[in-house]
N, C-alpha and C positions, 0 to 999 in steps of 0.2 A: 494931055490925057493922063488921068490918074489910074491907079491899079484896078479899081472897080470898073472904070470905063474900058480899060484894056481887056479885062476878063469878059465883059459883055461882047466886045468886038471879036475876040478869039472864039467865043461860043457861037456867035452868029456866023462866022466865017468857016469854022472847022467842026462845030459841035456834032453835026450829023455823022460826019466821017469818024470823029473820035468815038462816038457811041457805038458805031458799027465795029470799030477796031477793038474797043474794050480797054479796061484799065491796064491789064497785064501787058498787052502789046504797046499801048501808049507809053507805059513806063519804060519799056525797052527802047523806044525811040528817044525818050528823055535821056536815058543813060548814054545812048550813043552820042547825043548832042553834047553831053557833059564831057565825054572823051574828046570830041572835036574841039571843045573850048579849051581843054587842057593842052592839046597840041598847039592851038593858036596862041595861048599865053606863053608857052615855052619856046615856040619856034617861028611864029609868024608875026606879021605887022599889025598895026593898030586897026586897020580896016577889017582884017580877018577877025580880030578879037571882038570888034563891035558886032559883026554879023553873028558870031557864035554866041555872044552874050544874049542877043535878042532871040536867037533860036532856042537857047536853054530856057529863057523866060517864057516864051510862047508854049513850049512843051510842059513846063511846070504849071502854067495857068490851065492848060488843057486837062492835066491830071487833077488839079483842084476842082475844076468844073465837073469832071466825071465823078468825083467823090463828094460832091456837094459842100465844098469849102469855099466860102467867100473870102478870097485872099485880101481884098481891101479892108474888110472888117477885121479879119484875123490880124493883119499887120497893125492896124490902128489900136486894137486891144492889147497886143503884145508889146509894141514898141512906141505907142503914143506918148508915153511919159518919159521916154529915153530907154535906158538899159532896163530890161525886165527884172533884173535882180536888185539893183540899187535905186532904180527909177530916177536916175540923173543923166544929164547929157552935158558934157562928156561923162562917160562911165567913170565911177570912182571905186569900182570893185578892185580888189587886189589883183595885180597883174599875174596871169598864169605863166608857168614856166614855158620857155620856148620849146623844150623837148620833154615829152612825158616819158617816164621810165616804164 
């Protein structure tokens, strides 16, 4: 399943509920899931990380759908040639400092 197919599946499964909830509340759920992903990355096992990554992706897709963003198309346009800045893969941009001042 590609990203466009997944967005269609999420919209068919949750779209009505998402529209009733609205963008602001859906964004709140997304942020909560990002927090759960953070905890899973730092303190839990692989299975929990897999679950949280998929939850974050589903909520992100719901937000994209609610705001009329076709994520599959957006990703192809932005990353289809590789890095959006240098258009190569792997990226040949100068490495950014590990810590920003």
